DRENGUVEX-856991 format. One line per 10 residues: number of its first residue (from 0); for each residue x, y negated, z of N, C-alpha, C. Coordinates in Angstrom, 3 decimals. Layout:
! DRENGUVEX-856991
NUM = X/Y/Z/X/Y/Z/X/Y/Z ~ ...
! end
This chain:
! DRENGUVEX-856991
0 = 0.628/2.656/19.086/1.690/2.404/18.178/2.467/1.184/18.907 ~ 3.709/1.261/18.826/4.624/0.188/19.339/4.866/-0.937/18.410 ~ 5.209/-2.164/18.710/5.431/-3.244/17.798/6.852/-2.931/17.187 ~ 7.045/-3.365/15.936/8.339/-3.140/15.380/9.224/-4.510/15.589 ~ 10.473/-4.153/15.857/11.343/-5.479/15.956/11.663/-6.067/14.670 ~ 12.035/-7.265/14.586/12.332/-7.894/13.430/13.343/-7.297/12.702 ~ 14.389/-6.740/13.327/15.447/-6.121/12.633/15.168/-4.742/12.071 ~ 14.135/-4.229/12.403/13.523/-3.022/11.734/12.957/-3.256/10.341 ~ 12.454/-4.488/10.267/11.799/-4.813/8.995/12.971/-5.483/8.066 ~ 13.670/-4.367/7.491/14.911/-4.816/6.641/14.916/-4.346/5.149
10 = 13.714/-4.042/4.744/13.591/-3.738/3.287/12.739/-4.721/2.555 ~ 12.839/-5.197/1.442/12.052/-6.039/0.612/11.073/-5.286/-0.107 ~ 9.770/-5.771/-0.018/8.785/-5.025/-0.832/7.914/-6.235/-1.516 ~ 7.290/-5.922/-2.591/6.346/-6.847/-3.280/4.893/-6.312/-3.148 ~ 4.135/-7.204/-2.969/2.707/-6.833/-2.834/1.758/-7.554/-3.837 ~ 1.211/-6.798/-4.700/0.330/-7.295/-5.775/-1.024/-7.284/-5.465 ~ -1.905/-8.245/-5.807/-3.314/-8.320/-5.636/-4.001/-8.122/-7.026 ~ -4.921/-7.117/-6.941/-5.753/-6.663/-8.125/-6.529/-7.931/-8.585 ~ -6.400/-8.222/-9.923/-7.178/-9.375/-10.534/-8.359/-8.932/-11.260 ~ -9.515/-9.632/-11.120/-10.640/-9.301/-11.867/-10.918/-10.201/-13.047
20 = -11.060/-9.595/-14.261/-11.168/-10.426/-15.420/-12.481/-10.118/-16.094 ~ -13.085/-11.187/-16.486/-14.572/-10.959/-17.052/-14.316/-9.986/-18.315 ~ -15.455/-9.220/-18.471/-15.364/-8.210/-19.541/-16.171/-8.726/-20.798 ~ -16.714/-9.952/-20.652/-17.392/-10.586/-21.750/-18.996/-10.218/-21.730 ~ -19.387/-9.262/-20.845/-20.707/-8.760/-20.822/-21.450/-9.008/-19.542 ~ -20.838/-9.964/-18.628/-21.382/-10.323/-17.335/-20.749/-9.496/-16.261 ~ -19.875/-8.610/-16.580/-19.066/-7.691/-15.546/-17.770/-8.064/-15.335 ~ -17.033/-7.246/-14.765/-15.524/-7.543/-14.413/-14.791/-6.281/-14.805 ~ -13.524/-6.273/-15.044/-12.622/-5.289/-15.199/-11.330/-5.631/-14.554 ~ -10.619/-4.503/-14.155/-9.171/-4.938/-13.671/-8.261/-5.546/-14.677
30 = -7.697/-6.561/-14.203/-6.684/-7.364/-15.011/-5.268/-6.988/-14.504 ~ -4.252/-7.650/-14.928/-2.863/-7.587/-14.731/-2.757/-8.020/-13.114 ~ -2.263/-7.252/-12.209/-2.087/-7.579/-10.880/-1.194/-8.807/-10.718 ~ -1.599/-9.809/-9.848/-0.850/-10.933/-9.559/-0.089/-10.779/-8.292 ~ 1.211/-11.348/-8.202/2.031/-11.185/-7.029/1.429/-11.908/-5.905 ~ 1.111/-11.224/-4.855/0.581/-11.768/-3.608/1.701/-12.452/-2.687 ~ 2.862/-11.539/-2.460/3.851/-11.975/-1.611/4.971/-11.024/-1.809 ~ 6.273/-11.470/-1.454/7.399/-10.606/-1.308/7.740/-10.817/0.212 ~ 7.752/-9.561/0.845/7.978/-9.671/2.366/8.892/-8.642/2.807 ~ 9.454/-8.820/4.096/10.212/-7.898/4.728/9.409/-6.858/5.355
40 = 9.855/-5.505/5.207/9.032/-4.419/5.774/9.816/-3.430/6.415 ~ 9.285/-2.748/7.257/9.834/-1.465/7.915/9.298/-0.257/7.197 ~ 10.099/0.482/6.577/9.650/1.697/5.792/9.901/2.893/6.761 ~ 8.717/3.641/7.049/8.651/4.757/7.937/8.996/6.003/7.125 ~ 9.381/7.097/7.728/9.618/8.344/7.032/8.309/8.873/6.448 ~ 8.407/9.434/5.222/7.350/9.993/4.526/6.685/11.072/5.324 ~ 5.251/11.225/5.181/4.554/12.236/5.894/4.135/13.198/4.854 ~ 4.404/14.517/4.983/4.014/15.648/4.155/2.782/16.371/4.764 ~ 1.651/16.708/4.130/0.572/17.319/4.752/0.019/18.272/3.720 ~ -0.629/19.356/4.238/-1.311/20.279/3.428/-2.663/20.668/4.155
50 = -3.629/20.969/3.271/-4.978/21.185/3.719/-5.842/21.951/2.753 ~ -7.098/21.921/2.959/-7.940/22.654/2.016/-9.181/21.653/1.560 ~ -9.551/21.755/0.388/-10.527/20.893/-0.261/-11.360/21.739/-1.127 ~ -12.592/21.970/-0.820/-13.588/22.738/-1.610/-13.056/24.126/-1.862 ~ -12.463/24.708/-0.823/-11.989/26.061/-0.715/-10.648/26.283/-1.355 ~ -9.949/25.242/-1.767/-8.712/25.452/-2.465/-7.606/24.587/-1.684 ~ -6.298/24.946/-1.729/-5.243/24.260/-1.093/-4.879/23.058/-1.735 ~ -4.666/22.085/-1.008/-4.224/20.764/-1.451/-2.982/20.274/-0.652 ~ -2.304/19.370/-1.089/-1.013/18.761/-0.376/-0.878/17.346/-0.769 ~ -0.220/16.560/-0.021/-0.014/15.090/-0.306/1.110/14.567/0.445
60 = 1.549/13.525/0.022/2.636/12.683/0.718/2.131/11.244/0.881 ~ 2.287/10.837/2.142/1.911/9.308/2.468/3.111/8.742/2.929 ~ 3.248/7.413/2.742/4.317/6.452/3.152/3.817/5.457/4.034 ~ 4.442/5.278/5.143/4.063/4.223/6.095/4.860/3.050/6.063 ~ 4.283/1.823/5.880/5.017/0.628/5.740/4.425/-0.395/6.724 ~ 5.319/-1.145/7.497/4.930/-2.034/8.414/5.355/-3.414/8.097 ~ 4.511/-4.395/8.048/4.793/-5.837/7.635/4.128/-6.735/8.645 ~ 4.472/-8.069/8.558/3.753/-8.966/9.392/2.433/-9.165/8.786 ~ 1.448/-9.565/9.573/0.105/-9.825/9.016/0.128/-10.778/7.868 ~ -0.556/-10.373/6.798/-0.664/-11.157/5.611/-2.022/-11.520/5.055
70 = -2.282/-12.813/5.024/-3.647/-13.168/4.473/-3.886/-12.672/3.071 ~ -4.953/-12.225/2.841/-5.359/-11.720/1.439/-5.100/-10.320/1.150 ~ -4.407/-9.577/2.072/-4.025/-8.183/1.991/-5.427/-7.335/2.204 ~ -5.632/-6.306/1.240/-6.733/-5.404/1.432/-6.441/-4.151/0.705 ~ -7.244/-3.258/0.655/-6.919/-1.846/0.078/-6.930/-1.934/-1.437 ~ -7.280/-3.054/-2.130/-7.216/-3.174/-3.553/-5.732/-3.553/-3.980 ~ -4.926/-3.945/-3.065/-3.604/-4.248/-3.309/-2.626/-3.170/-3.451 ~ -1.588/-3.322/-4.354/-0.499/-2.259/-4.472/0.830/-2.794/-3.984 ~ 1.651/-1.874/-3.616/3.016/-2.299/-3.069/4.038/-1.690/-4.008 ~ 5.084/-2.489/-4.300/6.268/-2.009/-4.970/7.480/-1.887/-4.114
80 = 8.203/-0.799/-4.083/9.403/-0.752/-3.367/10.240/0.331/-4.085 ~ 11.498/-0.134/-4.490/12.525/0.659/-5.133/11.950/1.225/-6.468 ~ 11.243/0.357/-7.199/10.772/0.794/-8.591/9.603/1.793/-8.380 ~ 9.017/1.959/-7.237/7.868/2.883/-7.127/6.694/2.111/-6.619 ~ 5.579/2.253/-7.315/4.238/1.644/-6.930/3.489/2.478/-6.087 ~ 3.009/2.014/-5.110/2.152/2.584/-4.039/0.777/1.995/-3.925 ~ -0.242/2.809/-3.791/-1.580/2.271/-3.686/-1.828/2.436/-2.088 ~ -2.510/1.353/-1.449/-2.932/1.302/-0.139/-4.099/2.223/0.281 ~ -4.012/3.152/1.056/-5.050/3.933/1.500/-5.775/3.484/2.715 ~ -4.913/2.781/3.760/-5.470/2.366/4.974/-4.659/1.122/5.597
90 = -5.270/0.336/6.231/-4.565/-0.983/6.849/-4.772/-0.805/8.355 ~ -3.722/-0.669/9.236/-3.840/-0.585/10.612/-3.483/-1.813/11.280 ~ -4.294/-2.571/11.886/-4.086/-3.726/12.559/-3.957/-3.625/14.075 ~ -3.624/-2.290/14.747/-3.719/-2.072/15.988/-2.613/-2.820/16.847 ~ -1.617/-3.399/16.142/-0.540/-4.146/16.903/-0.700/-5.527/16.461 ~ -0.854/-6.466/17.427/-0.869/-8.079/17.170/0.297/-8.433/16.310 ~ -0.166/-9.241/15.278/0.959/-9.848/14.435/1.563/-9.034/13.363 ~ 1.160/-7.710/13.196/1.565/-6.909/12.073/0.533/-5.801/11.737 ~ 0.812/-5.366/10.511/-0.185/-4.399/9.839/0.688/-3.438/9.333 ~ 0.198/-2.038/9.487/0.914/-0.854/9.063/0.049/-0.384/7.814
100 = 0.658/-0.177/6.693/0.020/0.216/5.555/0.272/1.767/5.493 ~ -0.746/2.580/5.138/-0.586/3.876/4.681/-0.775/3.917/3.276 ~ 0.231/4.350/2.599/0.214/4.301/1.080/0.602/5.744/0.475 ~ 0.091/5.799/-0.823/0.410/6.880/-1.614/1.040/6.484/-2.755 ~ 2.106/7.153/-3.428/2.701/6.843/-4.573/1.751/7.053/-5.890 ~ 1.811/6.022/-6.649/1.038/6.108/-7.888/1.702/6.875/-8.980 ~ 1.005/7.945/-9.379/1.654/8.923/-10.295/0.994/8.679/-11.681 ~ 1.774/8.271/-12.775/1.294/8.048/-14.094/1.437/9.317/-14.927 ~ 0.435/9.749/-15.457/0.548/10.908/-16.340/0.026/10.652/-17.727 ~ 0.718/11.099/-18.603/0.305/11.062/-20.117/1.039/9.785/-20.711
! end
């Protein structure tokens, strides 16, 4: 993968870190996510794929996002871009100084 130029990172995204809150019984539960950073990003074209799982057809859409390397970023973080929230599926650090996030849109049902 080639490095992105600074001019290609022309979209603003917000990255939220999942917070852990005590559940009062010695464990933790997910709390309200805290803003980790607002950064410039390169948004790649969405990838559509189809496959089979347990004998049935499945399909999915993933979104690639490239940013500068960010301290504290992991798969528990979420990304917000244009009023859409994405969960991070994978972090690719193959290019020095930047990270490419493979994300999936969070769908709320009910």
